N, C-alpha and C positions, 0 to 999 in steps of 0.2 A: 725230079724237080725238088728243089729245096724250098722249104717254107721258112719265112722269117718269123720266129717265135715272138719277137717284139711287136711285129705288125699285127699278129694274131691277138696279142694281148691288148693292143690299142683298139682293135676292132671289137673285141669282147667288152672292153670298158665303155666304148661308144654305144654298143647295143644295150648294155646295162643302164647307161645314162638315159638313153632314149626310153627304155622300159620304165625306168624310175620316173622320168618326166611325164610319161604317159599316165602312169599310175597316180602321180601327184595331181595331174590335170583332172583325171577322173575323180579323184578324191575331192578336189576343189569343186568340181561340178556337182558331185553328190552333196557336199556340204552346202553349196549354194541352193540346190533344190530343196534340201531339208530346211534351210533358213527361210526360203521363199514360202514353203508350205506352212512353217510355223508362223510366219508373218501373216499369211492369208487366214490361218486359223485364229490368230490373235486379233486380226482386224475384224473377222466375223464375230468373234466373241465380244469385242468392243462395241461393234454395231448392235449386237443383240442387247448388250447392257444399256447402251444409249437409248435403244428403243424402249426398254423397260423403264428407264429413267424418265423419258418423255411422258409416260403415262402416270407413274407413281411419284417420281422425284419432283417433277414440275408441279404437280398438285400439292405436294408437301411444301415446296418453296412458296407457292401462292398462299397457302394457309399460314405459313410462318410470317410472310410479309403482312398479311391481314392482322395477325396478332401484334406485330411490331407497330403497325399503324394505330391500332386501338390503344395499346399501352402507351405509346408516345403521346397520343391525344390526352390521356389522363394526366400525364406529367405536365404537358403544356398548359392545360386548363388550370391545374392546381397552381402553376407558377404565375400565370398572367391574368387569371380571373379570380373573383372572390369565391370563397368556399360555399357561399349561398348558391352561386351559379353552378358550381360543380355539383351541389346537392340536387338542384332541379334536373340537371343533365342525368344524374344517377337515377332519379325516380323515373324519368322517361325511358332510360335504358332498361331498367328493371321491369317496367310495365311492358315494354316491347318484347323482352325475353319471355315473359309469362304469356303474353298475347300470342306469340308464335305457336306455343303448345295448346293454349286454351281454345283459340278460335279454329285452329286447324283440325281439332278432334283426332289427330294422328291417323286420319284416313289414308295417308300416304303409306302407312304400315301395310295395308292390305292392297290398295289400288296400284301402287308402283310395281308390285310383283305381277299384277295382271297386265300392265302395260308391256312388260318384257315378253310376255307369252302371247300377245295378240298381234293382229295385223295393223297396218298403219291407220286405216280408216277407224278401226275400233279404238286405237290408242288416242287418236285425235278427240274422239267423243269422251274418253275418260279424262283427258286433260281439261276439256271444256267444262265437264260436269264438276270437277274439283274447283275450278275457278268460280263457277256460279255458286257452289256451296259456300265458299269462303266469303263471297260478296254478300250473300244473304245473312250470314252470321254477323257481319259488321253492321249491316243496316239495322238488324234487330237490336243490336247493343248500343245504338246511338243514344237512347234515353239515359244510359248510365254515365254519360259525359258529366252531367251535373254532380253525380256522386264523386267522380274523379276530381272535379274542380275543388271539392271540399278537402280531399286527400292531399292535393298538391298545394293547397293554400295559395293559389295563383289565380290570375284573371282568366276568363274563358278563352281568349286567343291562344294562350300557352297550352291549355288543355286540348283545344282543337288541333293545334299543330302536333302535339304529342300523339293524339289519337290517329292523325294521318300517318305519322311515322310508324306507328304500330301496325296499321293496315299494310303499308308498303313492305315492312319487314316480314310480316306473316306471308304475304303473297310471294315475295321474293324467295323466302325459304322453301315454300311449297314447290315453286318452279325449279329451284336448285336441286331438290331431291329427285324430281322427275327427270331433269336433264342428266343427272348422274346415272339414273337407272336405264335411260335409253342408250347408254354407251358413249356419252360425251363428258367424261370426268374433267378433262382439261378445260373445256369451255365452261362447265359448271363452276369450277373453282376460280376461273377468271372472273366470272360474274360475281362470285362470292367475294373476291378481292375488291372489286369495284364497290360493293355495298358495305364492306367492313373496313378495308384498309386504305384504298386509294383516296376516298374523300377525307379521311382523317389526316393523311399526309398532306393533302392540299390545304386543309385548314391550318395546319402547323406552319407550312411554308408561307401562306398568306398572312397569318398573324405575326410571324417573325419579320416579314417585310413591311407590313402596314399595321400600325397600332390600332387603327379604326376597326380592323377585323377581329379584334380581341373581345368579342362579346358573345353571349349565349345565342342570340338570334342568328348570327352568322353560322355558328356550329350546327344549329338545328336545320337551317336552310340547306347547308352542304350535305347533311345527313339525308334529308329527303331527296335531294338531287342524286346522291349516290345510289340510294335504294331504287329510285325510279329508273336510272340508267341500267341497274342490274336486272330489273324486271324486263326492260326492253331487250337486253342481250339474251336472257333466258327465253323470252317469247320468240325471238328470231331463231334460236337454236331448236326450239320445239315446233317451228314452222306454223306459227299462229294463223297465217293466212289460209292454211288448209283446214282449220278447224270448222266443223259444221255449225250452222246456225240452229238455235232451238226449234225453228220451224221445220227445217229439213229432217233433223233427227231429234226426237224428244229427249229431254233429260231423263236418265234412268234413275229415278228416285229409289227404286227398290234396291238397286246395286249400292247406292250411297248408304241406305239404311243398314244393309248387310255389312258394309265396310265399317260403319260406325260401331256396330255390335261386336264385330271381331276385334276391332282396335281398342275397345273400351278399357280392358285391363292395362294395355300399353299406355293409353292416354292418362289413366289415373296415375300410373307409375311415373311417367314423364312430368306430369303436372306436380306431383309430390316432390320430385327432385328439383325442378326449376323453382317451384314455390318456396321450398326450404332454403334455396340459395339466394333468393332476391326479395322475399317479402320483409326481411329484416329492415330494409331501408325505409319502408313505409311505417313500420313500428317506431323506428328512431325518429322519423319526421313527425309522428303523432304525439310522442311523449317528450321529445327534446326540441330541437330547432333545425332549420335548414343547414346551418353550419355543421352540425353534427352529422347530417346526411352527407354533406360534402366530404367530411373526414372518412365516413364509412365507405363512400364510393372510392376514395383514393386508396384506402387500405385494401379493400376487396379487389381492386384492379390487379394487385400482386397475386392474390389467390387465383383469380381467373387465368393469369399468365402461367402460373405454375401448373395448374390443372391441364391447360392446353399443351404446354411443353411436354409434360410427362406422358400425356395421352398420345401425342403424335410420335414421340421418340421411343417409347417403351411399349405401350399397350397395342399400338398399331402393328408392331412387329410380333408381339407375343400372341395376339388374338388368333391369327390363322393357324399357328402351331397348336394352340390349345384346342381349337375347333377340330382340327384333323385328328389329334391324339384322342380326344373324347369320342369322336365318331367311330374310330377304330378300336376303342376300348383298350388303348395302350396306357394303362394306369400309371406305370412307373414313369414313363416319359411325360405324361400329363402333369403328375405331381411335381416332378423336377422342374418343368417349365414354369409352373405356377409359382413355385418357391423362388425361382430365379427372377421372375417378373416382380414379385413382391419385394425382394431384396433391392433390386435396381430402383424401383419406384420409391421405396422408402429412403434409400441413400441419396438419390437425386433430390427429392423434395426436402430432406433435412438440410442438405448443403445450401439449397436455394433459400430456404426459410431463415436459416441462421445468417446468411449473408445479407438478406433484406433487413432482418431485425437489427443488424449492426449498422448498416449504411443509412437507413431512413432518418434517424435523429440528426445525422450530419447533413443530409439532404434538406431537411426542414429549414436549416439556417440559410442554405444557398437559395431556397425558394421563397424566403422571407415569409414563412408560415410557421410561427412558433407553436400554433395549436397542434401541429402534427407531432412535435416532440413532447408536448405536454400530455398527450394521450397515447404515448408509445406503449403502455401496458396493454391497451386494447389490441394494438398491432401484434404484439408478441403472442397474445392469446389466440388471435386469428391465425397466426402462422402455425401455432401448435395444432389448431383444429384442421389446418390444411394438410399437415402430415398424416393425421388420423384419416382424413378424407381420402388421401391418395392410397392408403392401405385398403380402405373400403372399396375404392375403384378397382383395385386389383381383384378383390373378391367378385366384383361385378363382372369383370371379364371372364372369370372362372364360371360364374353362373350362366352367363350368356353362351359360353361354349358348350354347355351341357343342357341348353334349352330349358333352364329353370326360370321361366318367365314369372311364375307366381311368386317365388321368393324375391325376385327383383322388384315387382311393383308393390308388394307388401312392405318391403324395406323402405322404398321411396316414400310411400304414404306415411309410414311411421316417422320418417325423417322430417316431413313437412309438419306433422302435428306437434312433435317434440320441439322443433325449432320455433314454431309460432307461439306455442304456449310458454316456453321458457323466455322468449324475447318479451312477451307481454308481461311476464312476472319480474324479470331481472333488469330490463332496460330502465323502467321508471325508478328502480332502487339504486342501481349502480352505474347508470349511464352507458357509455361505450364499453366499459369493463364488463358489464352484464351481457352486452352483445357478444363479446369474446367468450365468456363462460358458457353461454347458451350454444354457441357454435361448436365448442368442444364436446359438450354433452350430446348434441344432436348427431355429430359425426361419429361419436363412440357408439350410439344406439344403432346407427346405420351399419357400422362395421360389425357389431355383434349379430344383428339379424342376418346380414349377408353371409357371415361365417357359419352361422347355424344352418342356413340353407345350403351352403356349399359342401361342408364336410370334406372328407378325403375320398377320392375315387379309389375303390378297391379293385385289385386285379381280378 
């Protein structure tokens, strides 16, 4: 039998082609499987990231939206209302910020940690006891309303309304902290947005659409409504209907006293920091006039915005790393991270402060408020103080990560004393320029004390 060699060649080529096609198909199958596995892995990674974003990213966005609302309200009021009205709003705002710390006693510093570690029935009792404690504090302080009336230089209705806002803000803040600690940060920050940002945005929208809404009373009423709604949301999150009555379970006064004793240094430190930041408006109101308080409120709104932006964008990222490095005694990593945070905070705040210092004189013309440009030196000094303050806040994060609470509250207390004394001395002599000079000096003292307490972590 003879074999046709050409036929054999064709058969071999066909077999090779089939083998090649089969290998190609297997290769494509493997590639598809690999691509599918990568897609699933990528999708799982994206899902994980989205899950983390929902807890931290959404909370950050709600905080940022609250800042935008508050800052927008300051610009809106300065543009469409008198500086005297802005000044009264600034005093109420300052009083509320101080009241949040003063009346709360910072008992949340101790009791919120107990809520995390107890069962539901006990946590309900803790929440109720904190609410009763705050209510009693406000009832006891009612006689001081007459003193506040003299400070505000206003009629009693304005002071009463301001006092109501202070109570609402304090209670809302207390509930916000507890809602966060029971593991509901998104709900807590949603309530925070309602009390800080949402009502501010609604005021701006209403004022732009209806000129009749451009008045101080409308702003204060919206503020009270926002804080009330925030309290309602927090109480709903904390299941207020399940709280026991004082008759069924007595108030644990011994536990409250213990919490006050443990929280006292933290309370002093917090009071020093917030007092040093906001008492200057009362000094300006006492020695100058309400228009000057309005200018101070407008200028310091930029300071508040910068402190919040740097804190949320830089310190919130650096703090966990510093805490972990300090706990593990990784000195090199700790010092590098602290230097990195200081550099970023300084650079970011310098850029923002320089931009604000340049833009504001031009903005004054657009807002038809020539007084803003006439006192621009005070703004420049306050921006300089803000940069120093942000460097000091970097040192605070370092102290916090190493549990140096004593250095923190001593520095905060000194900040309050220096700020108050210098304002009392310089504001009557130099006006708003004296306010700026005292801010720089107080911030420098705060930085020096914190740096002294911080030092360098040794290996």
